[in-house]
C-alpha positions in Angstrom: -5.8 -9.9 -2.0 -3.4 -8.4 1.0 0.7 -9.1 -0.2 2.6 -11.4 2.7 5.2 -10.0 4.3 8.8 -11.5 4.2 11.3 -9.9 6.5 15.2 -10.1 6.7 17.0 -10.5 9.6 20.6 -11.3 10.6 23.6 -9.9 12.9 24.8 -6.5 11.4 27.5 -6.5 8.1 26.2 -9.8 6.6 24.3 -8.3 3.3 21.1 -7.7 4.3 20.4 -4.7 2.9 22.2 -5.7 -0.6 20.0 -8.4 -0.9 17.3 -6.2 0.0 18.3 -4.2 -3.3 18.9 -7.3 -5.3 15.7 -8.8 -5.3 13.8 -5.7 -4.9 15.7 -4.7 -8.4 17.0 -1.4 -7.2 18.8 1.1 -5.0 16.4 1.2 -2.2 18.5 0.7 0.9 21.1 2.4 1.9 24.5 0.2 1.9 27.3 0.4 3.5 30.8 -1.6 4.8 30.0 0.0 8.4 27.9 -2.1 11.1 24.5 -0.5 12.2 24.0 0.9 8.8 19.9 0.1 8.6 18.6 1.6 11.1 14.7 2.7 10.2 12.5 -0.1 8.5 12.8 0.0 5.0 10.4 -2.1 2.6 9.5 -2.6 -1.1 7.2 -4.5 -2.9 8.8 -7.4 -4.5 7.9 -10.2 -7.4 9.3 -13.2 -8.6 7.4 -16.0 -10.9 4.2 -14.4 -10.9 4.1 -14.3 -6.8 4.3 -10.8 -5.0 5.1 -9.8 -1.8 6.2 -7.3 0.7 10.4 -7.2 1.7 11.3 -5.8 4.7 14.4 -4.9 5.6 15.6 -4.6 9.2 18.2 -3.8 11.1 21.4 -6.1 12.8 21.0 -7.7 15.6 23.7 -7.9 18.2 24.2 -8.3 22.3 25.1 -5.2 23.2 22.5 -4.6 25.9 23.8 -1.2 27.0 23.6 0.7 23.9 20.3 2.4 23.5 20.8 1.9 19.7 21.1 -2.0 19.6 18.5 -2.3 22.2 15.9 -0.3 20.0 16.7 -1.7 16.7 16.4 -5.6 18.2 13.0 -4.3 19.6 12.0 -3.1 15.8 13.4 -6.7 14.9 10.9 -8.4 17.2 7.8 -5.9 15.9 9.4 -7.6 12.2 9.1 -11.5 13.3 5.7 -10.3 14.9 4.3 -9.0 11.5 5.7 -11.4 9.1 4.7 -14.2 7.6 7.8 -15.2 6.4 11.6 -14.8 7.5 14.9 -14.6 5.6 17.8 -15.5 8.0 20.8 -13.9 6.3 24.2 -15.0 7.4 28.1 -14.4 6.3 29.6 -17.1 4.8 33.2 -15.3 5.1 33.0 -14.9 8.4 31.4 -18.2 9.5 28.9 -19.3 12.3 28.5 -16.9 14.9 26.9 -17.0 18.4 25.2 -14.2 17.5 23.5 -16.3 14.6 22.9 -19.3 17.2 20.9 -17.0 19.3 18.8 -15.1 16.4 17.9 -19.0 15.4 16.6 -19.4 18.8 14.2 -16.2 19.0 13.0 -17.3 15.3 12.4 -20.2 16.4 10.5 -20.1 18.8 8.5 -17.2 17.5 6.8 -20.1 15.4 7.8 -18.5 12.0 9.1 -20.2 9.3 12.1 -19.4 8.2 14.8 -20.0 5.6 18.9 -19.1 6.0 20.8 -17.5 3.2 24.3 -18.1 3.5 25.7 -14.8 1.7 28.5 -13.8 0.7 29.1 -17.1 -1.4 30.9 -15.9 -4.3 32.2 -19.1 -5.5 29.7 -22.0 -4.4 32.0 -24.3 -4.9 34.8 -23.3 -2.9 32.6 -21.7 -0.2 32.0 -23.4 2.8 28.8 -23.1 4.2 27.9 -26.2 5.6 28.3 -25.3 8.8 25.2 -23.3 9.0 23.6 -26.5 9.1 23.8 -26.0 12.9 21.5 -24.1 12.6 18.6 -26.4 12.7 17.0 -24.6 9.7 17.3 -26.9 7.1 19.6 -26.5 3.9 21.3 -23.4 3.8 20.8 -21.6 0.3 24.5 -20.2 -1.4 23.6 -16.7 -2.8 25.6 -13.6 -3.6 23.9 -10.7 -3.1 26.5 -8.5 -5.0 26.7 -10.4 -8.0 23.5 -12.4 -7.7 24.7 -15.9 -8.2 22.3 -18.1 -6.9 19.8 -15.4 -6.4 17.2 -17.2 -8.5 17.4 -20.5 -6.5 17.0 -18.1 -3.4 13.7 -17.0 -4.2 12.7 -20.5 -5.8 12.3 -21.3 -2.6 11.4 -17.9 -0.8 7.9 -18.0 -2.8 7.8 -22.0 -2.4 7.9 -21.3 1.2 5.7 -18.4 1.7 2.7 -19.7 3.7 -1.2 -19.3 2.3 -3.0 -16.2 3.7 -6.0 -16.9 4.7 -9.0 -16.6 2.5 -10.9 -13.5 2.2 -14.9 -13.1 2.0 -15.4 -12.4 -1.6 -18.6 -11.5 -1.5 -17.8 -8.9 1.7 -17.4 -4.8 0.5 -13.8 -4.1 2.2 -13.9 -0.7 3.6 -10.8 1.2 4.8 -10.9 4.1 7.5 -7.1 5.5 6.6 -5.7 9.4 8.0 -3.6 10.5 9.9 -2.9 9.4 13.6 -5.2 11.1 15.8 -8.0 12.4 13.6 -10.6 10.1 14.7 -10.8 7.4 13.0 -11.5 4.8 16.1 -14.0 7.3 17.1 -16.2 6.9 13.6 -15.7 3.6 13.3 -17.3 2.9 16.6 -20.0 5.5 16.6 -21.0 4.0 12.9 -21.4 0.6 14.5 -22.8 1.5 17.6 -21.1 -0.3 20.0 -17.1 0.5 21.4 -15.3 -2.5 19.4 -12.2 -0.4 18.8 -10.2 1.9 21.8 -10.0 5.0 21.6 -7.7 7.5 22.8 -6.3 11.0 23.4 -3.0 9.6 22.7 -1.9 10.1 18.8 -1.5 6.4 17.7 -3.1 4.2 19.7 -4.3 1.6 16.9 -1.4 -0.4 16.1 -3.0 -3.3 14.2 -5.9 -3.0 11.3 -8.6 -4.0 12.7 -11.4 -5.3 10.7 -15.1 -5.0 11.6 -17.8 -6.6 9.8 -21.2 -5.3 9.7 -24.5 -4.9 7.4 -26.7 -2.1 5.8 -29.7 -2.5 3.5 -28.7 -6.5 3.0 -24.7 -5.9 2.0 -22.3 -6.9 3.8 -19.2 -4.5 4.9 -15.9 -5.4 6.7 -15.0 -1.6 7.9 -10.7 -1.9 8.5 -9.3 1.2 11.3 -6.0 1.4 10.2 -3.3 3.0 12.1 -2.5 6.3 10.9 0.2 7.1 8.2 2.6 9.2 9.0 5.0 11.5 7.0 7.7 8.9 6.3 11.0 10.7 7.6 9.1 10.8 11.1 8.7 6.8 10.3 11.3 6.3 12.8 9.8 4.2 16.1 9.5 0.5 14.6 6.0 0.0 15.7 4.7 2.9 13.5 6.7 2.1 10.8 4.9 -1.7 11.2 1.8 0.5 11.4 2.6 1.9 7.7 2.9 -1.1 6.2 -0.1 -2.5 7.9 -2.4 0.3 6.2 -0.8 0.0 3.3 -1.8 -4.0 3.4 -5.4 -2.4 4.2 -5.1 -0.5 1.3 -4.4 -3.3 -1.3 -7.0 -5.5 0.5 -10.5 -3.0 0.7 -12.3 -1.4 -2.5 -13.3 2.0 -1.0 -11.1 3.6 1.1 -12.9 6.7 3.8 -10.0 8.9 4.4 -10.8 10.8 7.7 -9.2 13.9 8.6 -9.2 17.3 11.1 -12.2 19.1 10.1 -10.6 21.9 13.1 -7.3 21.1 11.0 -7.9 21.2 7.3 -6.7 19.0 4.6 -2.6 18.1 5.9 0.2 17.6 2.8 -0.3 14.2 4.4 -3.8 13.8 3.8 -3.2 14.4 0.0 -0.5 11.6 0.1 -2.7 9.5 1.9 -5.4 10.2 -0.8 -2.8 9.6 -3.5 -2.1 6.1 -2.4 -5.7 5.0 -2.2 -6.4 6.7 -5.7 -2.9 5.4 -7.2 -3.9 1.6 -6.1 -7.1 1.7 -8.0 -9.9 2.2 -5.2 -12.8 4.6 -4.6 -12.3 7.4 -2.2 -14.4 8.9 0.0 -13.5 12.3 1.9 -14.7 12.0 5.8 -14.3 16.1 7.3 -14.4 14.6 10.8 -15.1 17.0 14.2 -17.3 19.3 12.1 -18.9 20.3 15.5 -16.0 22.2 16.4 -15.0 24.6 13.6 -16.9 28.3 13.4 -19.0 27.7 10.1 -21.5 29.5 8.1 -23.5 28.6 5.1 -20.4 28.5 2.9 -17.5 26.7 5.3 -18.2 23.7 3.5 -18.2 24.9 -0.2 -14.9 26.9 1.2 -13.3 24.0 2.5 -14.2 21.5 -0.8 -12.5 24.3 -2.8 -9.0 25.0 -1.5 -9.0 21.3 -1.1 -9.3 20.2 -4.6 -7.4 23.2 -6.0 -4.2 21.3 -4.1 -5.4 18.1 -5.9 -7.4 18.1 -8.8 -8.5 14.7 -8.4 -10.0 15.4 -5.2 -13.0 16.9 -7.7 -14.7 13.7 -8.5 -14.6 13.0 -4.8 -17.8 13.6 -2.3 -17.1 14.9 1.0 -18.7 14.1 4.1 -18.9 16.4 6.9 -19.6 14.9 10.5 -18.8 14.1 13.8 -17.8 11.0 15.8 -18.2 12.2 19.1 -21.8 13.7 18.5 -23.2 10.7 15.5 -23.6 13.7 13.3 -24.0 12.6 9.4 -22.1 9.3 10.0 -24.7 7.2 9.3 -25.0 9.0 5.6 -21.5 7.8 5.1 -22.8 4.1 4.6 -25.3 5.3 2.1 -22.3 7.4 -0.1 -20.4 3.9 0.4 -23.5 1.9 -1.0 -23.7 4.8 -4.0 -19.7 4.9 -4.6 -19.6 1.4 -4.7 -22.4 1.1 -7.8 -20.3 3.8 -9.4 -17.0 1.5 -9.6 -19.1 -1.3 -10.6 -20.7 0.6 -13.5 -20.6 -0.9 -17.1 -21.2 1.7 -20.7 -22.0 -0.1 -23.4 -19.3 0.0 -26.1 -22.4 1.9 -28.5 -22.4 4.7 -25.5 -18.6 5.3 -25.1 -18.4 5.2 -29.3 -20.8 7.7 -29.2 -19.8 10.2 -26.4 -15.9 9.7 -28.5 -17.2 11.3 -31.2 -19.0 14.2 -29.7 -15.5 14.8 -28.2 -13.5 14.4 -31.1 -15.8 16.6 -33.0 -15.5 19.5 -30.6 -11.5 19.7 -30.5 -9.4 16.6 -32.4 -6.0 15.0 -30.9 -2.8 17.4 -31.7 -1.3 16.2 -34.7 3.1 15.1 -34.7 5.2 16.0 -37.3 4.9 13.9 -40.1 2.3 11.9 -38.3 -2.1 11.7 -38.7 -3.2 10.7 -35.5 -6.3 9.0 -35.5 -8.7 8.0 -33.2 -10.7 5.2 -34.1 -13.0 4.0 -31.8 -13.3 3.4 -27.5 -14.7 0.7 -25.3 -14.7 0.0 -21.4 -12.4 -3.0 -20.4 -13.1 -2.9 -16.8 -14.8 -2.0 -14.0 -13.4 -1.6 -10.4 -11.7 0.9 -11.3 -13.7 1.6 -14.4 -10.9 2.1 -17.5 -11.6 2.8 -20.9 -9.8 2.3 -23.4 -9.8 4.3 -26.8 -7.5 2.7 -30.0 -5.9 4.5 -32.5 -3.2 4.2 -35.2 -0.4 6.1 -32.9 -1.5 5.9 -29.6 2.3 6.7 -28.0 1.9 9.9 -29.5 -1.5 11.5 -28.0 -0.5 13.7 -26.3 -1.3 13.4 -22.1 -3.0 16.9 -21.9 -5.8 15.3 -24.9 -5.9 12.0 -23.1 -6.6 14.3 -19.6 -9.6 16.0 -22.1 -11.3 13.0 -23.1 -11.0 11.2 -19.5 -12.8 14.7 -18.0 -15.0 14.5 -21.5 -16.2 10.6 -20.3 -16.6 11.9 -16.6 -19.0 14.5 -17.6 -21.3 11.9 -18.8 -21.0 9.2 -16.5 -19.9 10.6 -13.3 -17.7 6.9 -11.6 -18.2 9.4 -8.7 -15.4 8.7 -6.2 -13.3 6.4 -8.3 -10.3 6.8 -10.5 -11.6 6.5 -13.9 -8.6 4.9 -16.4 -7.9 5.9 -19.8 -5.6 4.1 -21.4 -4.4 4.3 -25.3 -4.1 1.4 -27.1 -2.8 0.4 -31.1 -5.3 -0.4 -33.3 -4.5 -4.1 -35.1 -4.2 -4.2 -38.2 
């Protein structure tokens, strides 16, 4: 399920970044007394009272139409308003109501998005005059102190209550996110797969700005392909539109069951490709690597094997992931991807009986016992599959916290030898056997 987006907006130096850090729970944004410190966008996952959401920190809006930086920040904030499901308009109770506050309130009303007013720097609520902010016409302003944390719980209660319900997603459809760096041919690949030009294709990197859903049916299965904007290295994401494209791509990964990572066959596997693959893998999504533009590669019968060997040396988890060599331009092997998607989905939902898991555990223990801790005998009693999608096997021990990481990897590889779970993360978790 895609998480809603909540954006903090306001003029410079009202404490948006301090409030961001307070809500997220750590020092994620730069905080300074100098106005305009936040220029790039920051976002982080936050949670309150069981409700999770993306929280976005934005730069301060000014009235300086001449300053190039101020114009750029304003453009990025406008993008934030467009992207967000809920806006938190931060004002400064110590400075009082400012003409720019009134103009920002007008901007938010015109955008038609729900917003709440956070009256920051209200360190002493009883003596702080925040009532003048009622003039903004946005309901009751919420007094809060980002620095001390006073009233932050009340603000968060109202925030999660104010987030509009997102549209329900079709639970029966299999969602496939097409991810990768900009300009590797993701849109061309989806168009070729769907058999029509549904998506704009351009030589200019970054043409796709939104995550675009395209449904199709294959062998009776409803599939929804999500073509995402390219994920660049974070230090390169200095443009507001690029920033929100990156956020949308992460949300698309959240919503997907399977991710198709498209890479450029001419460029090979970049560090950024590996980071994107890790993002999907760590999120528990199935993964398929699609090497595009393969028609342009000078190759022989060993080129593909060499390509995979070099990629897997960089990231061992790629040993469990299928590679496909395609050309969106010619259509070479593109439809083969559909068969692999269904195969990977079957592996994702595969359930192994407890007796089979325990038999395999006994074999692995017979081959190699867990290293013993000083003065402690470590025993592994039994194991069972506790989850699918992604598959998860729990191993019960008398001292689960003392089982070393390398031995857990040994168990992981042993279970994979038996059941594959191709294209999917396999999680092996240690649990304490109940007394």
